[in-house]
LUMLUMBA-138366 format. One record per residue (C-alpha): residue number from 1; x, y, z. Coordinates in Angstrom, 3 decimals. Each point is the difference from the previous one (the first is absolute). Layout:
// LUMLUMBA-138366
REC, seq, X, Y, Z
REC, NUM, X, Y, Z $
...
//
This chain:
// LUMLUMBA-138366
REC, seq, X, Y, Z
REC, 1, -63.997, -71.607, -114.107 $
REC, 2, 1.760, -3.163, 0.829 $
REC, 3, -0.094, -1.639, 3.345 $
REC, 4, 3.725, 0.591, 0.432 $
REC, 5, -0.471, 3.669, -0.493 $
REC, 6, -2.929, 0.093, 2.323 $
REC, 7, 2.031, -1.625, 2.777 $
REC, 8, 3.070, 2.187, -0.556 $
REC, 9, -2.198, 3.039, 0.548 $
REC, 10, -1.004, -1.215, 3.464 $
REC, 11, 3.048, 0.649, 2.289 $
REC, 12, -1.782, -1.471, 3.056 $
REC, 13, 0.331, -3.382, -1.731 $
REC, 14, 3.810, 0.351, -0.052 $
REC, 15, 0.527, 1.577, 3.451 $
REC, 16, -2.042, 0.464, 3.032 $
REC, 17, 0.617, 1.667, 3.382 $
REC, 18, -1.886, -1.171, 3.081 $
REC, 19, 0.187, 2.066, 3.186 $
REC, 20, -0.365, -1.652, 3.407 $
REC, 21, -0.972, 1.450, 3.405 $
REC, 22, 2.888, 0.292, 2.403 $
REC, 23, -1.931, -2.281, 2.356 $
REC, 24, 0.843, -2.841, -2.540 $
REC, 25, 3.762, 0.552, 0.480 $
REC, 26, 2.059, -3.246, 0.746 $
REC, 27, -2.475, -2.293, -1.767 $
REC, 28, 1.110, -2.152, -2.825 $
REC, 29, -1.974, 0.328, -3.210 $
REC, 30, -0.064, -2.442, -3.059 $
REC, 31, -0.419, 1.074, -3.508 $
REC, 32, -0.215, -1.538, -3.558 $
REC, 33, -0.635, 1.219, -3.576 $
REC, 34, -2.604, -1.488, -2.277 $
REC, 35, 0.370, 0.455, -3.850 $
REC, 36, -2.825, -0.799, -2.316 $
REC, 37, -0.834, 0.125, -3.659 $
REC, 38, -2.670, -1.632, -2.300 $
REC, 39, 1.387, -3.447, 0.461 $
REC, 40, 0.307, -0.153, 3.738 $
REC, 41, 1.874, 1.273, 3.031 $
REC, 42, 3.095, -0.690, 2.011 $
REC, 43, 1.067, 0.929, 3.494 $
REC, 44, 3.433, 0.961, 1.262 $
REC, 45, 1.677, -1.677, 3.016 $
REC, 46, -1.055, 1.558, 3.284 $
REC, 47, 2.448, 2.313, 1.592 $
REC, 48, -0.176, 1.571, 3.476 $
REC, 49, 0.959, 3.310, 1.549 $
REC, 50, 0.051, 1.268, 3.681 $
REC, 51, -1.227, 3.459, 0.396 $
REC, 52, 2.364, 2.226, 2.117 $
REC, 53, -1.331, 0.848, 3.411 $
REC, 54, 1.082, 2.489, 2.643 $
REC, 55, 2.873, -1.439, 1.911 $
REC, 56, -0.178, -0.384, 3.815 $
REC, 57, 1.463, 2.927, 2.022 $
REC, 58, 3.532, -0.519, 1.616 $
REC, 59, -0.219, -2.052, 3.181 $
REC, 60, 1.522, 2.728, 2.156 $
REC, 61, 0.063, 3.726, -0.146 $
REC, 62, 3.402, 1.535, -1.051 $
REC, 63, 2.295, 0.217, 3.058 $
REC, 64, 2.967, 2.308, 0.205 $
REC, 65, 3.380, -1.524, 0.253 $
REC, 66, 1.776, 1.726, 2.961 $
REC, 67, 3.480, -0.977, -1.135 $
REC, 68, -0.388, 2.110, -3.229 $
REC, 69, -2.650, 2.575, 0.800 $
REC, 70, 1.403, 3.513, 0.782 $
REC, 71, -0.734, 3.562, -0.634 $
REC, 72, 1.123, -0.501, -3.688 $
REC, 73, -1.467, -3.475, -0.776 $
REC, 74, -2.673, -2.372, 0.762 $
REC, 75, 0.057, -3.736, -0.688 $
REC, 76, -3.258, -2.028, 0.456 $
REC, 77, -0.781, -3.702, -0.129 $
REC, 78, -3.183, -1.892, -0.450 $
REC, 79, -1.033, -3.620, -0.352 $
REC, 80, -1.076, -0.978, -3.479 $
REC, 81, -3.387, -1.676, -0.739 $
REC, 82, -0.075, -3.790, -0.005 $
REC, 83, -2.733, -0.150, -2.642 $
REC, 84, -0.139, 1.988, -3.171 $
REC, 85, -3.824, -0.624, -0.414 $
REC, 86, 0.744, -1.879, -3.330 $
REC, 87, 1.731, 3.030, -1.349 $
REC, 88, 3.854, 0.656, -0.068 $
REC, 89, 1.127, 2.979, 2.045 $
REC, 90, 2.005, 2.138, -2.346 $
REC, 91, 1.300, 2.579, 2.508 $
REC, 92, -0.528, 1.756, 3.282 $
REC, 93, -0.352, 3.791, 0.265 $
REC, 94, 1.416, 1.818, 3.080 $
REC, 95, -1.876, 3.215, 0.755 $
REC, 96, 0.723, 2.692, 2.628 $
REC, 97, -1.935, 3.011, 1.212 $
REC, 98, 1.463, 3.513, 0.382 $
REC, 99, 0.751, -0.407, 3.678 $
REC, 100, -3.061, 2.232, 0.870 $
REC, 101, -2.654, -2.528, -0.626 $
REC, 102, -0.499, 1.070, -3.572 $
REC, 103, -0.567, -2.174, -3.163 $
REC, 104, 2.151, -2.944, -0.742 $
REC, 105, 2.419, 0.032, -3.001 $
REC, 106, 2.100, -2.962, -1.420 $
REC, 107, 3.668, 0.198, 0.985 $
REC, 108, 1.135, -3.011, -2.031 $
REC, 109, 1.932, 1.470, -2.946 $
REC, 110, -0.571, 3.653, 1.199 $
REC, 111, 3.447, 1.962, -0.378 $
//
């Protein structure tokens, strides 16, 4: 068996997944690759990646807009966060209960 065949049968030398604790969210990690053979070794340039973190909650609770809210419709507003905790906010989800204090369901996109 050649060295090349031996290496190609070891997938962890081609790809590796590392799992992090959620408490490490928002931290910046650096990584590099080192390749080697019988002659020597070489290192890649160092790259970095910021781990996603849970964003901060909106600054205010949703408040009903009296000019629009009626028996047929509710319009709410809230103040967005000023920090994203190093992770871009992709969207907000608006949820409503059943009016009797039951479970919340998402109303955005519900027909």
